[in-house]
N, C-alpha and C positions, 0 to 999 in steps of 0.2 A: 720210779727207776727209769733210766734212759741209757742210750748208747749200747743196746744189746744186753743190758743187765736185767733180765727178766725177773719178775717178782715170784717169790715162793711163799705161799701161806704156811706158816709153821706154828708149832706149839712149843712152849718152853717146857722141856722135859725135866731139867734139873737146874737149880741155882745153888752153887757151892762156894762158900767163902774160902779163899785160899790163904789170905793173911789179912791184916787190918786195913789194907788198901785195895787188894785185888779180889775180885769175885769171878768165878767161872760160870758160864751159861751154856747150856746144851739145847739145841733146837732140833726138832724132828718134824717131818712133813705132817701137816694136819690131815692129809688124805691117806696117810699110812705108807706111802710109796718111798722109794729110795731117793736120797739126795743126789744132786748132780755130782759128777766126778770133779776132782780138783787135784792140783799138785802142790807140794810144799812151797810156801811163800805166798799162796793166794789169800785174798781177803774177800769178805762179804760186806755189803752195806746194809745196816740194820735200820729199819724204819720205825720211828717212835712217834706215837700220837700223844703229844704232851699238851693236854688241854686243847686250845684252838690252834696249836702250832705243830707242824710236822718237822721232826728232826731226822736227818739222814746221816749216820756216822759210819765210816769204814772201820772194820776190825779184822785183824789177821786171823785166819783159821788155824787152830792149833791141834785139831784132832788128826787121827790117822787118815791119810788120803785113801787108804784101802778100805776104810769103814764107811759105807754109804748109808748107814742107819741114822746118821745125824751129823750136825756141825757143832763144834765147840769153839767158843771164843773166851778170852779173859779180858776184863775191863778194869783198869786202874781208876779209882775214884779221884776226881779232881774238883775239890770244893771251890776253886777259883776259876773253873772253866765255864763254858757256855751253857752247860746244863745237861748234855747228853750222858756223860758218865754218871751224874747224880740221878738222872732218870733211871738208868739201868740198875743202879744200886738200891734205889729207894722205892721204885714202882713196879719193877719187873718181878714176877713171881711164877712159881711152878704152875703149869696149866694155862698160863696166859697165851692168848692168840696174838701173833705178831707177823710181820712181813720182813723177809730178807731178800737180797739179790742173789742171782746166780754168781758163782765165784769168778773173780778176775785175778789174774796173776801178773803183777808188775815186778816181782822179786823172785823169779823162778831160779832153780838150780840149773847151772850149765852142766849137763851130763857128759860133756866132752872132757871135763876137768879130771885130772888124775887124783886131785885131793881138794876137799872143800874146807877152807879155813873160815870159821865163823866167830864174829865178835859181837857180843850183845851187851846192852846196858838196860837195867830196869825192866819195864814191861816190854822192851824190845826183844825179849826172849821168845815171845809167842810165835812168830813165824818159823823160828828155828825148831820148835817142838814138832811141827809137821814135817819140816825138812829132814830132821834126824830120823823120824819114823820111816820116811820114804827111803832114805839112804840105808838104814839098817836092813830094810826088807830086800834091798838089792846088793847088800854087802859092799856099800860104797865107803870110801875112805874120807873121814871127816874128823875135825878137831874143833872144839868149842871153848872160847874164852869169854867168861860171863862176869861182868862187874856189877856188884850190888851194893846198896847202902849199908845194910846190916844183915845178919843171918836171918833175923825175923822177917825181913822184907825180901828175902832171896826167893822170888817166885819160881817154884818148880826146881830149884837148885838141888835139893836133896834127892828128888826123883831122878834127875838127869845123872847126877854123880853116882848114884847107886846102880843105875843101869849101864853106864858107860864110864867106869872109874878111871880108865887110862886116857880117855878122850875128852873129858870135861874138866875144865879148870875154873875154879870160882875165886873171885877177888872181892874182899870186903873193904869198903871205904873206911869204916870205923876202926879197922885194924891196921890201917895204913898200907894195905895191899894194893898194888897197881900193876896193870899189864905193862910189861916191858916191850912196847910195841915195835920199836926199831929192830931189836934183837929177834923178835918173833917173826916179823915180815922178812927180814934179811936171811932167815935160815930155812925158807920153804923150798921144797923141790920144784923143779921145772914142771909146769902144767898145773900148778895150784891156782884155784880161784878164791878170791876173798869176798866175804859177805859181812856187812855191818848193819845193825839196826839198834837204835837206842836214842838217847838225847841228841839234840842238834849238835852240841859241842863235840860229842864223841864221834859222830859221823864225819864232821869236818876234819877232826884230828886224824882219823884213820885214813880218809881219802887223801889228805895232804901228805901224810907220811908215806903212803904207798906211791904217790906220784913222785915224791922226792927220791925214793929208792928205785925208781924206774919200772914199777909195775905197769904192764899194759893196761890201758883204760878199760878194754873189753873184759879184763879179768877181775875187775873191782865192781861189786854190786852193792847197792844200798837201798834202804827203804825208810822213808820218814813221811808220815801223814801229818801235815801241818794243820793246826786248828785255825779257822778263820779269825782274824784279829777284830776286836771291837774298835770303834772309832766314831767320828762325827757322822750324823745322818747326812745323806746326800741324795740328789735326785738324778734320775737317768731317763733318757728318752730311748725307746726301742724302735728303731726306724722301720723295720719290716713289719712289726706287729702294730705300729702306730699307737703305742702306749707310753705313758709317762709314769714311772714308778718311783717310790721312795724306798731307800735302803736304810733300815733302822740302825741304831747304835750297836746293837748286839746281833745283827743279822748280816749274813753274807750277801754279796751281790747275786750269787747264784740262787740263794734261797728266795730273794726278793723277786727275781725273774720267774722262778717256779710258782711263787705265790700269786703272780699275776696271770698264771695260766699259760705261760709261754714255755715250750719245750726247749731245754738246753742240755745237750749231751754231757755225760760225765762217766768216769770209771772209778776214780779214787776220791774225789772231793777233798783232796789234800795237797793240791799244787804240784803233783808229781807226774801225772800221766799225760797231760797235754790235751785231753779229749775236749775240755770245755773252752779251749782257746777261742777268743772272740775278737773280731775286728772292730776297731774304733773308727767311727766315721768323722767325729769332731769332738773337740773338748776345749774348755777354758778353765784351767786349774792344774793340779798335779796328781800323778798316780802314786799309790802306795803299793808297790809290787812286793808280794810276799811268797811267790812261787819258786819252785826249782826248775821250771820248764823253760821259760823265755830266756834268751840270751841277753847279755847286757845291752847289746845294740838294739834288740827288739824292745827292751824296756825303755830305753832312752828315745826311741823313735816316736812314741805316742800313738802307735798304730795297733797295738795288741794289749789285751788284758786277760788274765785268768780269773774269771768271776768267782771261783770257788773259795779263794783265799785273799784276793787283792781288793783294795778299796780305792776311793778317789776323794779328793778334796778340791772344791772349786764351784764355779757357777754352772757350767754346762758339760754334760757327757752324753754323747750319742753313740749307741752301739748298733751293730749290724745283727739284730735279733728281731 
């Protein structure tokens, strides 16, 4: 772990299937002590020792922030992914020793808001689980609109609707139900903040619609952890470390740097936080920028790269690491 995200030795206390795609995992400290405090919207990075490879994946904390006895996350199985979710689903078991990071929050509630309007899609419901628990404890004003594929895959929808029947609205794709977004956003009281987490297309749709309707940028919050893309292997020179490393087809640049024993800071590992931003000293080729952090001008300048999710194609890449 890096960038202040200290390691916590944990034991897997429970592994609970939620539906055919999602499983919930609960971690407790191996030394029996309390977990660190966190607020709704926080995530933890889970370390997985998968054979000879270390995987580090961020997952939103969904447990009650007031409960320091353990952390809970939910993981959606992705058979076509890079292997982290499959590891969690097929190899993690009750009683297993693992390592997680201290919580980091890049999707926190703005407690100045008079109302919190939440829009979730699929597994994007998980950060809202903790946020809703936090707001319920403080009698906060919130409203959730949750789009799911089917009732069978509506992760935690029944629980949320049973607990907050007037505040939680579920939309099923297979029934032709859809969020009437323009009407929803246009009818909110002054002082409302908007939060969205879900598929990339949903996030872009909500943000664009809010912008077109004149929502202040500071009142619109989103979270999306991007998975590092696969691609052609490439070679990188690390100038400060005086090392030449190779980045594999299914390996991120950040993972390759770490494998070489070079410290590279991070918080999210998903292209959103900016912590791993790295200066480019020289290159001959093209960048494949996949992050949310760099501006278009920074991407076109050839002077910056986010090694957690971005790649390179070409002859030469020299980084300031």
